[in-house]
TORTOR-814853 format. One record per residue (C-alpha): x, y, z. Coordinates in pm, whole numbers, padded with zeros to 5 digits, always signed. Layout:
XYZ;...
end
This chain:
-05092-00238+01488;-04923-00076+01786;-04756+00257+01780;-04390+00276+01856;-04338+00447+02187;-04198+00792+02155;-03837+00808+02263;-03773+00434+02229;-03426+00360+02112;-03325+00086+01874;-03075-00154+02028;-02758-00275+01864;-02620-00607+01750;-02330-00696+01979;-02024-00895+01864;-01967-01231+02034;-01703-01120+02284;-01901-00810+02390;-02228-01003+02412;-02060-01256+02642;-01923-00979+02863;-02263-00807+02889;-02436-01132+02984;-02175-01206+03251;-02221-00855+03393;-02599-00903+03400;-02585-01237+03585;-02306-01132+03827;-02502-00825+03937;-02832-01014+03976;-02710-01342+04121;-03057-01455+04237;-03232-01382+03906;-03303-01630+03630;-03302-01533+03262;-03371-01703+02931;-03248-01589+02587;-03557-01377+02517;-03539-01210+02857;-03172-01124+02809;-03246-00960+02471;-03506-00740+02634;-03297-00665+02941;-02987-00566+02744;-03189-00398+02466;-02995-00567+02189;-03092-00688+01841;-02895-01013+01841;-03102-01314+01735;-03234-01553+01999;-03016-01828+01847;-02696-01625+01890;-02782-01539+02252;-02868-01903+02325;-02537-02012+02175;-02353-01767+02403;-02544-01898+02705;-02441-02253+02617;-02078-02147+02595;-02093-01975+02935;-02236-02291+03087;-01940-02486+02947;-01701-02228+03095;-01871-02258+03433;-01976-01894+03447;-02351-01970+03468;-02565-02279+03523;-02904-02395+03401;-03163-02336+03675;-03458-02483+03485;-03531-02567+03125;-03419-02270+02913;-03350-02049+03217;-03009-01975+03364;-02859-01826+03680;-02520-01713+03804;-02283-01992+03907;-02170-01912+04262;-01858-02121+04207;-01764-01884+03926;-01801-01593+04162;-01569-01762+04410;-01316-01820+04133;-01243-01451+04135;-01101-01486+04482;-00863-01765+04389;-00513-01751+04532;-00173-01870+04412;-00263-02224+04520;-00583-02212+04313;-00453-02056+03991;-00643-02056+03661;-00510-02089+03306;-00588-01832+03038;-00465-01769+02684;-00373-01421+02569;-00138-01189+02387;+00169-01025+02543;+00166-00646+02572;+00519-00562+02690;+00616-00252+02888;+00944-00060+02883;+01039-00202+03224;+01049-00556+03081;+00728-00667+03252;+00413-00727+03051;+00036-00748+03059;-00141-01048+02908;-00455-00944+02719;-00709-01228+02725;-01055-01221+02575;-01168-01466+02845;-01109-01212+03122;-01238-00864+03188;-00900-00740+03316;-00543-00784+03192;-00297-01009+03377;+00025-00854+03502;+00336-01071+03455;+00677-00962+03599;+00975-00977+03364;+01129-01282+03534;+00805-01480+03488;+00762-01423+03113;+00960-01738+03023;+01116-01553+02729;+00785-01438+02582;+00806-01121+02372;+00568-00843+02279;+00291-00976+02057;+00349-01345+02136;+00049-01562+02219;+00091-01740+02554;-00082-01951+02815;-00061-01790+03156;-00136-01917+03503;-00308-01636+03693;-00447-01557+04036;-00599-01264+04219;-00325-01057+04387;-00345-00756+04614;-00605-00487+04545;-00798-00736+04332;-00543-00716+04048;-00472-01019+03832;-00114-01147+03835;+00046-01456+03691;+00329-01625+03502;+00368-01760+03152;+00353-02139+03140;+00370-02189+02763;+00437-01983+02450;+00189-02109+02189;+00280-01874+01901;+00567-01638+01832;+00484-01310+01664;+00820-01308+01487;+01123-01532+01455;+01340-01278+01272;+01511-00981+01434;+01731-00704+01307;+02018-00588+01525;+02386-00505+01565;+02652-00776+01553;+02887-00797+01853;+03178-01018+01748;+03441-01198+01958;+03703-01465+01878;+03489-01770+01959;+03128-01657+01927;+02903-01359+01856;+02589-01193+01985;+02329-00989+01801;+02193-00699+02003;+01832-00657+01882;+01699-00316+01786;+01359-00430+01911;+01336-00306+02271;+01084-00574+02362;+01356-00836+02303;+01514-00810+02647;+01807-01045+02578;+02080-01065+02317;+02083-01348+02063;+02374-01593+02066;+02522-01674+01722;+02783-01946+01667;+03064-01851+01426;+02948-02118+01181;+02619-01929+01153;+02791-01605+01048;+02885-01502+00693;+03259-01502+00626;+03422-01164+00675;+03149-01035+00904;+03255-00723+01092;+03186-00614+01446;+02911-00350+01457;+02742-00462+01134;+02365-00458+01093;+02222-00806+01038;+01897-01000+01030;+01903-01306+01256;+01661-01598+01253;+01598-01773+01586;+01684-02144+01561;+01648-02222+01931;+01447-02029+02187;+01552-02005+02550;+01315-02175+02793;+01411-01956+03086;+01544-01609+03156;+01899-01725+03226;+01996-01843+02877;+02008-01661+02546;+01815-01768+02238;+02034-01899+01955;+02016-01761+01604;+02160-01763+01256;+02241-01457+01044;+02033-01469+00726;+02106-01123+00587;+02415-00905+00625;+02374-00529+00571;+02724-00415+00665;+02844-00148+00904;+02691+00148+00723;+02334+00233+00810;+02085+00398+00583;+01724+00443+00487;+01687+00097+00335;+01801-00080+00653;+01576+00130+00875;+01268+00063+00663;+01342-00311+00663;+01396-00295+01037;+01049-00149+01086;+00895-00433+00887;+01086-00703+01073;+01007-00556+01415;+00637-00561+01330;+00657-00930+01245;+00667-00915+00864;+00907-01130+00663;+01094-00943+00391;+01093-01232+00145;+00885-01531+00050;+00988-01885+00152;+01141-02109-00121;+00835-02334-00137;+00616-02029-00206;+00850-01902-00478;+00856-02247-00637;+00478-02262-00648;+00465-01903-00771;+00704-01981-01059;+00485-02271-01173;+00170-02060-01215;+00037-02063-01571;-00005-01698-01670;-00193-01761-01993;-00563-01675-01997;-00706-01971-02187;-01021-01958-02396;-01149-02268-02216;-01147-02071-01889;-01311-01767-02049;-01591-01996-02175;-01679-02075-01811;-01727-01707-01732;-01933-01410-01836;-01734-01255-02122;-01720-00876-02074;-01413-00807-02286;-01612-00599-02532;-01741-00355-02270;-01561-00025-02216;-01339-00083-01911;-01067+00118-01737;-00871+00141-01412;-00797+00448-01197;-00501+00422-00960;-00203+00619-00822;+00069+00689-01077;+00315+00462-00897;+00075+00170-00847;+00140-00162-01019;-00111-00386-00841;-00442-00292-01003;-00710-00465-00793;-01015-00311-00951;-01154-00185-01280;-01479-00013-01376;-01686-00079-01687;-01974+00120-01832;-02241+00021-02084;-02555+00202-02199;-02849-00039-02202;-03133-00029-02455;-03379+00076-02183;-03174+00389-02114;-03023+00263-01789;-02655+00207-01723;-02478-00115-01641;-02180-00049-01413;-01932-00333-01370;-01700-00341-01070;-01435-00593-01169;-01197-00730-00907;-00885-00937-00973;-00972-01307-00940;-00689-01393-00701;-00874-01706-00590;-00829-01859-00936;-00452-01868-00879;-00427-01890-00499;-00616-02205-00404;-00699-02306-00044;-00424-02503+00128;-00153-02410-00125;+00180-02265-00013;+00079-01931-00162;-00243-01940+00037;-00067-02030+00362;+00181-01743+00320;-00096-01496+00229;-00294-01607+00535;+00016-01551+00747;+00086-01203+00609;-00285-01108+00559;-00201-00769+00406;+00042-00573+00196;+00236-00318+00401;+00277+00037+00268;+00566+00238+00405;+00668+00586+00295;+00898+00463+00017;+00808+00100-00052;+00550-00176-00048;+00590-00519+00108;+00336-00723-00092;+00108-00992+00044;+00157-01195-00274;+00470-01240-00488;+00506-00976-00758;+00437-01221-01040;+00082-01237-00903;+00036-00893-00746;+00190-00685-01025;+00156-00936-01308;-00101-01203-01373;-00362-01071-01125;-00305-00701-01186;-00570-00558-01421;-00317-00400-01655;-00431-00218-01969;-00468-00398-02302;-00450-00742-02141;-00716-01005-02094;-00773-01076-01726;-00983-01306-01509;-01202-01122-01261;-01474-01162-01001;-01734-00897-01071;-02029-00717-00917;-02246-00576-01196;-02524-00326-01125;-02801-00188-01343;-02858+00173-01237;-03093+00446-01350;-02990+00806-01397;-03070+00883-01032;-02811+00630-00915;-03069+00379-00791;-02961+00015-00814;-03232-00174-01004;-03062-00512-01054;-02739-00676-00945;-02532-00974-01060;-02225-01139-00906;-01995-01388-01072;-01671-01479-01246;-01589-01276-01558;-01322-01207-01819;-01239-00844-01901;-01006-00634-02115;-00901-00297-01973;-00900-00032-02245;-00719+00234-02044;-00513+00278-01729;-00574+00621-01573;-00372+00779-01298;-00581+00978-01052;-00434+01296-01198;-00526+01200-01554;-00881+01106-01455;-00923+01427-01253;-00806+01637-01546;-01075+01482-01767;-01341+01534-01503;-01247+01901-01472;-01194+01984-01841;-01418+01734-02019;-01136+01674-02265;-00934+01363-02342;-01010+00999-02409;-01304+00855-02216;-01377+01196-02064;-01754+01165-02110;-01758+00814-01965;-01566+00934-01661;-01798+01230-01614;-02104+01007-01639;-01970+00759-01383;-01870+01049-01158;-02228+01180-01171;-02359+00844-01053;-02092+00835-00781;-02208+01175-00651;-02562+01036-00621;-02441+00726-00435;-02241+00949-00200;-02538+01174-00131;-02754+00869-00052;-02490+00739+00188;-02459+01065+00381;-02836+01103+00390;-02858+00764+00562;-02611+00864+00831;-02255+00807+00709;-01997+01039+00868;-01781+01234+00626;-01430+01255+00770;-01205+01422+00512;-00841+01516+00562;-00551+01552+00316;-00265+01304+00342;+00092+01417+00400;+00348+01282+00156;+00726+01320+00125;+00935+01402-00177;+01251+01190-00145;+01591+01209-00309;+01773+00913-00462;+01890+00799-00117;+01544+00818+00036;+01613+01140+00227;+01302+01363+00251;+01346+01691+00064;+00995+01833+00079;+00656+01769+00231;+00340+01806+00025;-00031+01743+00067;-00235+01493-00128;-00607+01547-00094;-00884+01329-00231;-01074+01470-00525;-01356+01337-00741;-01128+01091-00923;-01045+00927-00590;-01397+00940-00453;-01573+00797-00757;-01360+00484-00723;-01431+00477-00350;-01807+00510-00400;-01831+00212-00634;-01600+00000-00419;-01823+00079-00121;-02126-00024-00324;-01970-00360-00416;-01850-00428-00061;-02188-00338+00085;-02392-00551-00156;-02166-00857-00125;-02198-00841+00254;-02575-00794+00229;-02611-01089-00010;-02433-01336+00218;-02591-01198+00537;-02936-01226+00380;-02894-01594+00303;-02993-01690+00658;-03337-01540+00612;-03360-01664+00253;-03249-02025+00301;-03257-02079+00676;-02889-02172+00657;-02619-01966+00827;-02341-01875+00580;-02025-01771+00766;-01872-01457+00617;-01588-01213+00686;-01756-00884+00774;-01592-00549+00823;-01757-00425+01141;-01744-00091+01315;-01897-00063+01661;-02067+00239+01812;-01840+00503+01969;-01745+00522+02335;-02013+00758+02468;-01792+00879+02755;-01534+00995+02503;-01805+01143+02286;-01944+01347+02576;-01598+01474+02670;-01539+01580+02311;-01882+01745+02294;-01795+01952+02602;-01472+02065+02436;-01646+02145+02106;-01904+02350+02295;-01623+02568+02434;-01530+02643+02072;-01888+02733+01983;-02010+02401+01846;-02294+02265+02056;-02396+01905+01997;-02672+01685+02134;-02512+01344+02177;-02712+01152+02435;-02725+00832+02225;-02509+00676+01950;-02785+00740+01694;-02741+01115+01751;-02364+01120+01721;-02339+01079+01342;-02583+01358+01269;-02421+01587+01528;-02069+01520+01398;-02168+01576+01035;-02334+01907+01123;-02033+02019+01329;-01781+01930+01055;-01986+02117+00796;-02007+02428+01015;-01632+02417+01088;-01530+02363+00725;-01266+02616+00617;-01212+02747+00971;-00881+02718+01166;-01029+02476+01419;-01166+02234+01156;-00863+02003+01157;-00841+01955+01533;-01217+01903+01566;-01203+01633+01303;-00900+01464+01463;-01066+01459+01805;-01395+01334+01660;-01213+01044+01494;-01050+00954+01828;-01393+00895+01982;-01468+00632+01717;-01421+00259+01766;-01168+00069+01558;-01302-00111+01252;-01213-00481+01262;-01296-00809+01089;-01543-01055+01237;-01770-01343+01134;-02039-01188+01356;-02202-00900+01175;-02297-00592+01379;-02290-00349+01087;-02062-00056+01011;-02148+00245+01226;-01932+00504+01051;-02050+00419+00700;-02409+00371+00809;-02430+00021+00658;-02617-00266+00821;-02384-00510+00646;-02039-00448+00503;-01759-00672+00382;-01428-00634+00202;-01438-00769-00155;-01250-00522-00372;-00878-00564-00286;-00780-00935-00283;-00430-00864-00415;-00341-00689-00091;-00598-00806+00168;-00651-01168+00267;-00996-01084+00407;-01105-01013+00050;-00962-01346-00069;-01178-01521+00192;-01478-01314+00086;-01430-01422-00275;-01419-01789-00176;-01731-01769+00038;-01926-01587-00232;-01811-01830-00502;-01905-02131-00288;-02257-01992-00259;-02286-01905-00629;-02160-02253-00724;-02440-02425-00525;-02184-02651-00359;-02340-02603-00014;-01979-02572+00104;-01939-02343+00404;-01643-02243+00617;-01621-02345+00981;-01743-02052+01192;-01491-02100+01470;-01193-02123+01234;-01319-01824+01037;-01350-01614+01353;-00994-01703+01452;-00878-01597+01105;-01068-01269+01144;-00890-01196+01471;-00553-01279+01315;-00622-01054+01013;-00726-00767+01242;-00405-00803+01445;-00185-00807+01135;-00373-00509+00997;-00289-00320+01314;+00077-00427+01281;+00080-00297+00922;-00072+00036+01027;+00184+00072+01304;+00465-00005+01057;+00333+00266+00825;+00319+00515+01113;+00671+00422+01219;+00803+00491+00869;+00629+00830+00866;+00775+00919+01207;+01119+00818+01084;+01090+01047+00781;+00954+01333+00990;+01248+01313+01229;+01491+01280+00940;+01340+01585+00772;+01374+01798+01087;+01736+01696+01146;+01827+01977+00908;+01615+02228+01104;+01737+02182+01462;+01748+02519+01641;+01487+02678+01415;+01158+02828+01532;+00823+02725+01386;+00455+02790+01434;+00251+02481+01523;-00078+02369+01668;-00141+02151+01974;-00245+01806+01852;-00237+01608+02178;-00208+01647+02554;-00061+01383+02786;+00057+01356+03145;+00422+01401+03047;+00383+01677+02790;+00200+01798+02479;+00225+01711+02111;+00255+01985+01851;+00211+01957+01477;+00430+02204+01288;+00222+02389+01030;+00499+02432+00775;+00570+02061+00736;+00314+01862+00944;+00591+01700+01149;+00475+01623+01503;+00697+01654+01808;+00677+01635+02187;+00719+01920+02435;+00781+01802+02791;+00647+02026+03068;+00999+02112+03187;+01069+02256+02839;+00791+02512+02852;+00837+02883+02924;+00597+02867+03221;+00464+02617+03479;+00182+02438+03302;-00057+02176+03441;-00300+01947+03258;-00662+02055+03251;-00973+01841+03284;-01017+01569+03020;-00673+01662+02879;-00817+01914+02635;-00614+02206+02772;-00304+02305+02973;-00293+02599+03212;-00029+02824+03367;-00059+03138+03580;-00018+03350+03269;-00189+03166+02983;-00413+02875+02888;-00375+02665+02574;-00645+02439+02431;-00622+02157+02179;-00578+02308+01834;-00436+02640+01958;-00140+02790+01772;+00194+02798+01956;+00555+02892+01882;+00808+02614+01916;+01180+02554+01866;+01324+02226+01739;+01565+02105+02009;+01651+01772+01852;+01543+01504+01608;+01643+01139+01639;+01528+00939+01337;+01644+00609+01487;+01426+00660+01792;+01166+00833+01572;+01148+01120+01820;+01128+01496+01777;+01193+01716+02082;+01047+02066+02086;+01050+02363+02321;+00746+02583+02391;+00835+02951+02337;+00691+03258+02507;+00462+03439+02258;+00523+03770+02439;+00891+03769+02334;+00916+03894+01973;+01257+03731+01934;+01078+03397+01946;+00852+03481+01650;+00905+03217+01379;+01000+03337+01031;+00719+03346+00779;+00709+03014+00596;+00482+02887+00325;+00243+02627+00463;+00227+02284+00307;+00033+02304-00018;-00138+02050-00234;+00042+01971-00558;-00114+02092-00882;-00173+01845-01165;+00149+01956-01337;+00347+01931-01014;+00209+01583-00948;+00305+01473-01299;+00655+01612-01242;+00668+01415-00915;+00568+01099-01101;+00848+01149-01352;+01102+01216-01078;+01021+00885-00913;+01167+00688-01203;+01493+00882-01196;+01515+00842-00820;+01455+00470-00854;+01747+00432-01095;+01975+00626-00865;+01868+00405-00575;+01950+00093-00773;+02298+00229-00843;+02351+00298-00473;+02233-00052-00387;+02471-00201-00642;+02762-00007-00493;+02668-00140-00149;+02642-00494-00282;+02995-00470-00428;+03143-00434-00080;+03372-00733-00002;+03104-00916+00190;+02790-00825+00004;+02768-01093-00263;+03001-01373-00175;+02971-01397+00200;+02595-01379+00227;+02575-01659-00025;+02775-01873+00217;+02490-01838+00463;+02242-01936+00196;+02401-02279+00167;+02293-02363+00521;+01941-02432+00647;+01812-02074+00626;+01802-01937+00269;+01971-01602+00224;+01722-01321+00192;+01869-01144-00107;+01907-01468-00298;+01539-01550-00246;+01430-01212-00367;+01655-01239-00671;+01517-01574-00773;+01166-01448-00725;+01210-01149-00951;+01397-01352-01212;+01114-01602-01221;+00867-01322-01263;+01047-01166-01557;+01081-01502-01730;+00719-01592-01679;+00568-01247-01728;+00283-01279-01980;+00294-01076-02297;+00003-00838-02342;-00274-01024-02525;-00438-00844-02814;-00808-00800-02787;-00979-01072-02992;-01200-00961-03274;-01564-01031-03209;-01883-01001-03406;-02044-00854-03097;-02036-00476-03116;-01894-00289-02823;-02164-00071-02673;-02025+00261-02561;-02178+00568-02409;-01960+00786-02630;-01936+00700-02999;-01589+00602-03120;-01456+00506-03467;-01604+00177-03582;-01378-00125-03581;-01287-00312-03895;-01117-00065-04127;-00809+00084-03966;-00852+00441-03853;-00545+00624-03982;-00621+00947-03797;-00414+01013-03488;-00570+01109-03155;-00233+01233-03033;-00197+01609-03048;+00154+01618-03191;+00347+01939-03132;+00618+01895-03392;+00696+02258-03481;+01005+02292-03255;+01151+01971-03398;+01067+02063-03760;+01251+02391-03701;+01573+02183-03684;+01529+02041-04034;+01679+02334-04234;+02000+02301-04029;+01999+01925-04090;+01977+01984-04463;+02287+02207-04449;+02472+01936-04256;+02377+01676-04517;+02516+01894-04797;+02852+01912-04611;+02865+01543-04524;+03083+01263-04658;+02789+01028-04678;+02628+01251-04943;+02921+01182-05174;+02896+00808-05103;+02528+00818-05197;+02610+00999-05522;+02878+00741-05608;+02632+00457-05547;+02363+00645-05739;+02149+00616-05429;+01883+00861-05311;+01901+00888-04938;+01927+01204-04733;+01831+01265-04366;+01571+01226-04090;+01564+01332-03723;+01279+01103-03610;+01037+00872-03796;+00745+00933-03552;+00592+01208-03343;+00814+01292-03043;+00634+01266-02708;+00789+01495-02444;+00929+01328-02132;+00890+00980-02274;+01139+00695-02292;+01367+00751-02594;+01473+00462-02815;+01801+00601-02946;+01926+00457-03274;+02263+00538-03429;+02132+00682-03756;+01849+00625-04008;+01907+00308-04214;+01875+00293-04592;+01839+00027-04861;+02059+00045-05168;+01781+00035-05426;+01532+00252-05243;+01511+00630-05250;+01461+00851-04943;+01391+01220-04954;+01511+01463-04694;+01258+01498-04413;+01038+01807-04440;+00761+01720-04194;+00750+01488-03890;+00478+01228-03855;+00184+01311-03626;+00164+00949-03510;+00355+00849-03194;+00587+00551-03209;+00419+00211-03160;+00673-00067-03102;+00593-00400-03262;+00686-00764-03212;+00961-00841-02961;+01039-00469-02920;+00680-00410-02807;+00708-00692-02553;+01037-00546-02427;+00892-00201-02360;+00569-00344-02213;+00777-00551-01972;+01032-00293-01857;+00845+00034-01922;+00481-00081-01899;+00317+00259-01857;+00554+00487-02046;+00525+00641-02391;+00818+00571-02625;+00977+00809-02875;+01241+00749-03145;+01554+00946-03223;+01904+00925-03374;+02254+01014-03270;+02315+01124-03631;+02032+01232-03864;+02226+01126-04178;+02093+00818-04356;+02328+00537-04464;+02340+00164-04527;+02489+00112-04179;+02666+00310-03908;+03010+00221-04045;+02950+00441-04353;+02940+00751-04134;+03278+00915-04095;+03391+01091-03777;+03332+01415-03968;+02970+01318-04038;+02906+01223-03675;+03052+01550-03544;+02836+01747-03791;+02521+01591-03640;+02605+01633-03272;+02453+01985-03233;+02127+01853-03382;+02140+01557-03142;+02185+01791-02845;+01898+02019-02954;+01670+01719-03006;+01742+01583-02657;+01682+01923-02496;+01347+01957-02672;+01235+01603-02590;+01370+01591-02233;+01327+01212-02213;+01287+01035-01879;+01530+00761-01982;+01716+00651-02294;+01748+00297-02430;+01986+00196-02709;+02025-00137-02890;+02312-00002-03102;+02649-00170-03039;+02875+00129-03131;+02655+00381-02947;+02829+00367-02608;+03179+00405-02755;+03071+00704-02966;+02895+00885-02681;+03190+00815-02455;+03432+00950-02714;+03249+01283-02724;+03221+01294-02342;+02844+01268-02317;+02857+00988-02059;+02931+00974-01686;+02894+00707-01418;+02942+00425-01666;+02878+00073-01536;+02934-00250-01724;+02840-00607-01641;+02937-00930-01815;+02634-01156-01825;+02695-01526-01886;+02452-01811-01948;+02520-02154-02098;+02866-02052-02216;+02754-01732-02393;+02867-01393-02261;+02745-01042-02345;+02813-00701-02194;+02530-00482-02068;+02597-00119-01973;+02429+00178-01813;+02536+00539-01756;+02418+00896-01723;+02375+01091-02048;+02471+01455-01989;+02341+01718-02233;+02384+02070-02097;+02209+02068-01757;+02015+01751-01836;+02129+01428-01674;+01938+01131-01813;+01978+00758-01734;+02081+00566-02047;+02094+00188-02097;+02288-00008-02361;+02125-00350-02388;+02080-00635-02641;+01827-00589-02917;+01506-00787-02841;+01506-00939-03190;+01867-01059-03170;+01937-01433-03189;+02091-01446-02845;+01940-01689-02597;+01628-01550-02436;+01766-01626-02088;+02087-01438-02170;+01900-01131-02294;+01672-01135-01990;+01970-01146-01755;+02129-00851-01936;+01807-00650-01930;+01741-00732-01564;+02086-00616-01462;+02067-00295-01666;+01732-00193-01517;+01831-00291-01164;+01588-00580-01130;+01805-00883-01062;+01908-00787-00706;+01609-00573-00615;+01447-00663-00284;+01228-00357-00256;+01013-00142-00477;+01103+00184-00654;+01086+00505-00456;+00718+00584-00432;+00567+00859-00224;+00216+00812-00363;+00151+00446-00295;-00169+00262-00348;-00234+00227+00026;-00610+00179+00009;-00913+00217-00211;-01039+00449+00064;-01340+00232+00137;-01305+00256+00516;-01238+00579+00700;-01239+00440+01053;-00901+00272+01080;-00754+00553+01287;-00745+00594+01660;
end
């Protein structure tokens, strides 16, 4: 046994492209030397296997970079060295991606070359930013590579948003995308009828120009009209980043045919875990529930933790249209106010989403853990689950903090295990970067009203910790198969390389100036040094800027089939397994793992998998840029109302042309050019400070600024640096951005629904413009389907095919729970709901007086009937959805006493009514109420006098309940409310199907200062055709023409399992 030499440093496992570059550098600098695979490993001090190095050497021989000198030994190919001096007459061909500049020229980024290739604008052959091209290159002056595009192999996008320029015989679309250097020609036949000059449109390219003299030809697929707005700008961001707004017809057709029923025959093939306590924890606005957690106490005293992930692969099979589209998109995109899903909503929000009280098919990682959080055993496989509860992060956090509420003890137990997993991770070298996220509160038109902070608490982190565990163990399982079986199993790994040590050293020098000395001579020291620094700076003014700058020294996490580990998390192997609804990398991971578990010996082709990994990484970057663009848009829009005002900010970036400042009161970031500063400033060394004769500012320093301008369309904020010596420049005292309390977050969640309804009304008004419905449909009849039509058909299909919640099957197997609950079998009549009925019961004496004055009392006496009054048959739940009935119904031969007490049980809809509320209000509580509290055989027995007597009670009831929304199945309800002037903004729609017509209505119910959306729709149990009812419901709730999601400022953007996706 030999001792390890003191000071020896462990090498690292290089990815393929970096390994190739290092080997080329080694040979080119030692042209007379000969190396074999083993010698290269020692020379470069790397941990790559000899096989992987040998494979790279073979590839370099094929490329002509090196040549075999003797058996197993290689030397530099002198011809390759001469190739670097090639001229225009000896050009080479390379493939790369276009990185366009503002001047119109571009650089081609090729992985085959160390340097980028410059291509002048006139030699791009119409290639645009992000396109993949073949380029002929040569060595120009000063040893710079220059060339011209010879072929465009792949377009990043074929859809562009722009402004229509209309003439008598033709039209052009002027693209908003600045990288599109030419306008798009559109023949009049490819325009919707009635199109106006200056309108915003989406155009699909039907013929690309092959030179720089002609324009590409296009066809308008979506017409937005001449008025701009938030919706158009958000869609524009998505289109410019290469994302299609809708799914192709063939995808929608395949999506509609998916069988949503979970069959017992399929459950029999899986591990049945439906009897285990299971729940989900997600943002309040989330609908795509990727993951669920289960907990079971084992007989040996250990815990079995199940991490259950939606089994997307069961529905999205390789080679299908759904799979092709998911592989093209690769990710869901999360903007400030909407989500563009990777999969159609029938899958993402329906059959795959792990919704509560529904049986679901899952792919699970199950771990046996002791009380110290040590994993003792693990199991992976297909399962069937039943989620008992859907928690929002706020609800889960409240139970963790108070210990009260359903499943509180289970949550606290899982949280304890999560804390132990977290401590183990940090002990092994993970870096803990923590920063609150900025969110916007939007009005019904999407205009930002406020900015608030959303920080991660235990409820967020416990989910993160178990997702990290599953991702880590899946990656380790597949990676370990090579040693176990001798067979290489290709896998999609999430890799994170070591940081750039030059950047790290520059940052360390800056941190030292602020009093934080770090020893960072090697990558192994960086994690420990950063963690120590962040802990020391916690709670201090400089903490934020130190963390931001530390993150900027980190590499970018990407996907690869070549595992080099995850530096930031401290994992030797790491994959993505836990979010297949919104990440295609996870879908691939599921397939690879299932192929191994099925003993099929089926493996993916390494080369194809690596190409997919590169594509997924590129699209992930596009999605992140789209998200940033939407944030910048909202920041500029927010500051439009504050132009000319002074603020206090902190320096967040320094560049050659100016500095960036983040305003403390709202976290909006703007640019200050050097000519807009109160003194002559110059950039200091390493761009960590600026200096003038009078003052020096460092990164993170506080400054006073004035907002000179804000352009949301350019996503720019212009600021001026103010002299701190002039008291007139002092900004007014403003409250800094605060984190929302639990109550405030709940209020925000409720406001989102109301904002969504208002948005739908605004969209409907826009659609009713002369061109909105009819003319765009004309375009749909041609080759390119009209965007809105596609989205409509998709949503309609989803509503029709949406599965009803499946009741949990009874089983002889007892459900093992950590916390004892009432035994199943005999119905438990006690209510867990803490009903607060006293304010409502206080109304009953007044109701009794009304009954004694009513006409219906005399009718009851004449009929010798015993019916009196009732204000609600179940416990009212504040801020719920109210099912408003006209009045309590009676039977002729049955007696009803006047209500003295209100039930403590909340309303539980049954039958078709239950399905209705589960479909349209899936996560809302429902209460019951009446317009009139007087009981009768039907509403026609109530006189106008009786109705007027009950109106004060109705108003008091509504004020106490404060419902989010109101739904009524009563035919005379709308006329009565309208008569007594309770309704405003009334909308009606005739819905026709197969010769039958019904009217669906919606309005705003106004009671005092309350303004509540109210819907008048067909009763679910009515004998009308199902299709007709669905059309009426869809219209009322704004679903039929919806192409985007409700207003959401707290979107499910990630399960926070990777903190190194920032620059």
